[in-house]
C-alpha positions in Angstrom: -5.0 32.8 5.0 -2.3 30.5 3.7 -1.0 28.0 5.9 2.9 26.8 6.1 2.9 22.8 5.8 5.3 20.4 6.7 5.2 18.6 3.4 7.3 15.5 4.8 4.7 14.9 7.7 1.8 15.7 5.0 3.1 13.0 2.9 3.3 10.3 5.5 -0.3 11.0 6.6 -1.6 10.6 3.1 0.4 7.3 2.4 -0.4 5.8 5.9 -4.0 4.1 5.5 -4.3 2.3 8.5 -7.4 1.6 10.2 -5.9 2.2 13.7 -4.6 5.9 12.9 -6.2 9.0 11.6 -4.5 12.1 10.9 -5.7 15.8 10.9 -4.4 18.9 9.3 -4.5 22.1 11.5 -5.9 24.8 9.4 -4.6 27.4 11.9 -0.9 26.6 11.7 -0.4 23.5 9.4 0.8 21.0 11.8 -0.4 17.4 11.4 -2.1 15.8 14.7 -2.2 11.9 14.6 -4.6 9.9 16.6 -3.5 6.2 17.1 -6.0 3.8 18.6 -4.6 2.4 21.9 -2.2 5.1 22.7 -2.7 6.9 26.1 -3.3 10.2 24.4 -5.7 8.8 22.0 -8.8 10.0 23.7 -7.6 13.3 24.4 -6.5 14.0 21.0 -9.7 12.9 19.7 -11.7 15.3 21.9 -9.5 18.1 20.8 -10.6 17.3 17.4 -14.3 17.0 18.3 -14.2 20.1 20.0 -12.4 22.2 17.3 -14.3 20.7 14.0 -13.5 23.9 11.9 -9.8 23.7 12.8 -8.8 20.2 12.2 -9.5 18.7 8.9 -9.2 14.9 8.4 -6.7 13.8 5.9 -8.2 11.4 3.3 -5.0 8.9 2.5 -5.0 7.2 -0.9 -6.8 4.0 -0.3 -5.2 0.6 -0.3 -7.3 -0.4 -3.2 -6.2 2.6 -5.1 -2.7 2.1 -4.3 -3.1 -1.6 -5.5 -4.2 -0.3 -8.7 -1.0 2.0 -8.9 0.8 -1.4 -8.3 -1.3 -3.3 -11.0 -0.1 -0.6 -13.5 3.4 -0.5 -12.7 3.7 -4.3 -13.0 2.2 -4.1 -16.3 4.8 -1.9 -17.4 7.7 -4.1 -16.6 9.5 -5.0 -19.7 11.5 -8.0 -18.2 9.1 -10.9 -18.7 10.2 -13.3 -16.0 10.1 -10.6 -13.5 6.8 -9.2 -14.7 5.5 -12.8 -14.2 6.9 -13.2 -10.7 5.2 -9.7 -10.0 2.1 -10.8 -11.2 2.0 -13.9 -9.0 3.2 -11.8 -6.1 0.1 -9.2 -6.2 -2.4 -12.0 -6.7 -4.3 -12.5 -3.2 -3.7 -11.6 0.4 -0.4 -9.9 1.4 0.2 -8.4 -2.1 2.1 -5.3 -1.2 4.5 -7.3 1.0 5.1 -9.7 -1.5 5.5 -7.2 -4.2 8.1 -5.3 -2.3 10.1 -8.3 -1.6 10.6 -9.4 -5.2 11.3 -6.0 -6.0 14.1 -6.1 -3.5 16.1 -8.0 -5.9 15.7 -5.4 -8.8 17.1 -2.2 -7.5 16.6 -0.4 -10.9 12.7 -1.6 -11.1 12.4 -0.7 -7.3 13.7 2.8 -7.9 11.3 3.2 -10.7 8.4 1.9 -8.6 9.1 4.6 -6.1 9.4 7.1 -8.4 6.0 6.3 -10.0 4.4 5.7 -6.7 5.8 9.1 -5.4 4.5 11.1 -8.5 0.9 9.5 -8.0 0.8 10.1 -4.2 1.8 13.9 -4.7 -0.7 14.3 -7.1 -3.4 12.9 -5.0 -2.1 15.5 -2.0 -2.3 18.2 -4.6 -5.7 17.2 -5.6 -7.1 17.1 -2.2 -5.5 20.4 -1.1 -7.3 22.0 -4.4 -10.5 20.2 -3.4 -10.5 21.5 0.1 -9.3 24.9 -1.0 -6.3 25.1 1.2 -4.0 27.7 0.5 -0.4 27.0 1.3 2.4 29.3 2.2 5.3 27.2 1.0 5.3 25.2 -2.1 6.2 21.2 -1.8 9.7 20.3 -2.6 8.5 18.2 -5.4 6.8 21.2 -7.2 3.6 21.3 -9.0 2.5 17.6 -10.2 0.8 17.5 -13.6 -1.5 14.2 -13.9 0.8 11.6 -14.1 0.7 9.6 -17.5 -0.1 6.1 -17.6 3.1 3.7 -17.8 3.6 2.1 -21.1 1.9 -1.2 -20.9 3.8 -4.2 -22.1 2.2 -6.9 -24.1 2.0 -9.9 -22.3 3.0 -13.4 -23.8 0.6 -16.5 -22.5 0.8 -19.2 -24.7 -1.8 -20.9 -22.6 -4.1 -17.9 -22.4 -3.8 -18.1 -18.7 -2.3 -15.6 -16.2 0.5 -17.1 -14.1 -1.7 -17.1 -11.0 -4.3 -19.1 -12.8 -1.8 -21.6 -14.0 -0.5 -22.3 -10.5 -4.3 -22.7 -9.4 -4.9 -25.2 -12.2 -1.9 -27.0 -11.2 -2.9 -27.2 -7.6 -6.4 -28.3 -8.8 -4.6 -31.0 -10.8 -2.7 -32.2 -7.9 -5.7 -32.5 -5.7 -7.5 -34.5 -8.4 -4.6 -37.1 -8.1 -4.9 -37.5 -4.1 -7.1 -40.4 -3.2 -10.3 -39.3 -1.4 -9.4 -40.7 1.8 -6.2 -38.6 1.9 -8.0 -35.2 1.1 -9.0 -34.2 4.7 -5.1 -33.7 5.7 -4.4 -32.1 2.4 -7.5 -29.7 2.7 -6.4 -28.8 6.3 -2.9 -28.0 5.2 -4.3 -25.5 2.7 -6.7 -24.0 5.1 -3.4 -23.6 7.3 -1.7 -21.8 4.5 -4.8 -19.6 4.0 -5.2 -18.5 7.4 -1.6 -18.4 8.5 0.5 -17.7 5.3 3.3 -19.7 4.0 5.7 -17.3 6.2 4.5 -19.4 9.0 6.1 -22.7 7.4 9.4 -20.7 7.5 9.3 -20.0 11.0 8.5 -16.2 10.5 6.1 -14.0 12.3 2.7 -15.3 11.6 1.1 -12.2 13.2 2.1 -10.4 10.1 -0.7 -12.3 8.1 -3.0 -9.8 6.6 -6.6 -11.0 6.3 -7.7 -8.9 3.4 -6.1 -6.5 1.0 -7.2 -3.4 3.1 -5.3 -4.9 6.2 -2.2 -5.2 4.1 -1.5 -1.4 4.6 1.4 -1.7 7.1 3.3 -3.6 4.8 2.4 -1.2 1.9 3.5 2.0 4.0 6.7 0.5 5.0 7.6 0.6 1.3 8.1 4.0 0.9 9.0 4.6 4.8 12.0 2.3 4.2 13.0 4.4 1.0 13.6 7.7 2.4 14.6 9.2 5.7 11.9 8.9 8.3 9.8 12.0 9.5 7.0 11.9 12.0 3.8 14.0 12.4 3.2 15.9 15.2 2.0 13.7 17.9 
């Protein structure tokens, strides 16, 4: 039997790839059930899902690694070379999603283009998942049917040295380390370890607690990207 889906809630569930939260689609009424670890009702909600395995279907959000690949492909299509180089540096390493978003804040046209590209990919992911799970919906999504998104046109990169921006910065850092006397290397290494573990924002007095130890743990910053861009809507909790 077709179900009526709250598309806004479903979209949020698919983009929120967090280890602390799971979302389930109620196959009887189309509602979304979210389970957030640490919240008082998490255990009762999980028990409800466990006792009705045929009613609740776990949402498979787009993984952070897949969304990172979306970001890489978008960066390769940026025609403004200085901006493209900044974005290439931004997405290199820990905190990539947050840095990418911060750079685009100063470039509204490219930021809008990113939102449009990411939304198209996310909607296609949702559509593919529904088809794979053989779920019939009574109401069509507001964005309509989505054809498989075309790859953005890649702009050739001009790298006279043959090195990517991140590689150039790492080489410059190694060159600087080579110039430091051996006796002074311990504090230099300690400082680099501090940056690695705490993030450069800690030097500016920003909340160090936002440090993301791996790409997969960068999800909150990634999810905030589209959350900030549209009116908030919350799944049934």
